[in-house]
C-alpha positions, 0 to 999 in steps of 0.5 A: 479519468484516472491515470492507471498503471495496471489493473490485474487479477484474479491474484492473491493478496501477498501482504498484511492481515489479508494475505492469501485472499483472492483479489483484483488490483488497480494500480494508479499513477502519481505520488506525493512522495519520492522514495529513494530520491537522493539515495537509500531505499527505492520505491518498488513501484517507481514506474507509477511516478518516477519520471527520472527512470521511466517514461510515464507517458508509456507507463500510465493510461487515462482510464474511465472508472466504468472500464476499470470496474468492468475488469474486475469480478463482482463480489470480490476484494479489490485493492487500489494501490499506487503510487499514492491513490489518495492524491486522486480524491479531488478527481470526480472519477475517484468517487465514481470508481468507489461508488461503482465498485461498491455497487458491484459488490466489491470489498474495497481496500486502499494501500496508502503511505498515510500522509493524506487523510481519507475524505468522507467519500473514501471513508464511506466506501473503503473497507480497509486501509493498508498504511505503509509509512515511508519515514525511513526513506529519503525524499525530495526536499520539502516532502513530508513523509510523516503520518497524517492525523488519522481518526481514532476510529480508523486507527482502531478498526479499519486501518493498519500500519505496515512497515518494511524492515531489514533487521530487528532494530527497524522493528523497534523503530516501527513500534516507537513510530506507531506509538508516537502517532497513536496507533495500537500495536495490534494494528501494526504489521512488519514484513521483510524487505526483499525482491527474492525468496532468498532475501525475504527468508534470510533472517526471517526467524529473527524478525518473527521473534522480535515482532512477537516480543514487541507485540506486533504482527508479521507478514511475508510477501507471498507474491514474491515468494511465489513469482519473484519480482514480477509485475501484475501478480 
């Protein structure tokens, strides 16, 4: 069984290099970080882990992998997100979910904060990793938001870094950070922070210009532009 916050689709992937593609989402509960703890930027999916603000007994449902696979269409892209989905790698249900999705013909993507290295099973079945570092956020004492040592093969071929930025200086910091951990800049995307279309578009031209100058890619948040700050879209 896996703790599931929501499973929905078909929808459109709104972010990163696969933006615009038709897909299904499976959102798992639990996280090894606590973005926004003590102030600053707050996690936009806090309902998957933050017991201070949400009743997780109501937010999360223990669900078997077969039930999850039955909710997605065969031969489509499936994005597993969270929370932090890779904390479930030691759960037998995680491996079962990946195997069954693969048998179903699904192209599996995982969204992660990058602090946990994919194990052999995960690396076998996952086609794409969207890694969103949280080093700019505050966390509980003792939590380490720094990137784990991802293999060169994943960094160059099946994984990408995605940074939420509020200004051009944040893009500079993202480039320094990516370079420090050995990620090629052509595998780096930046996207504006915001939960409304007005916020996302305000100053977006400046972000685009700085990103192009520094050699990284830009993404919008298509689902927010289309629907606003809604869950399940």
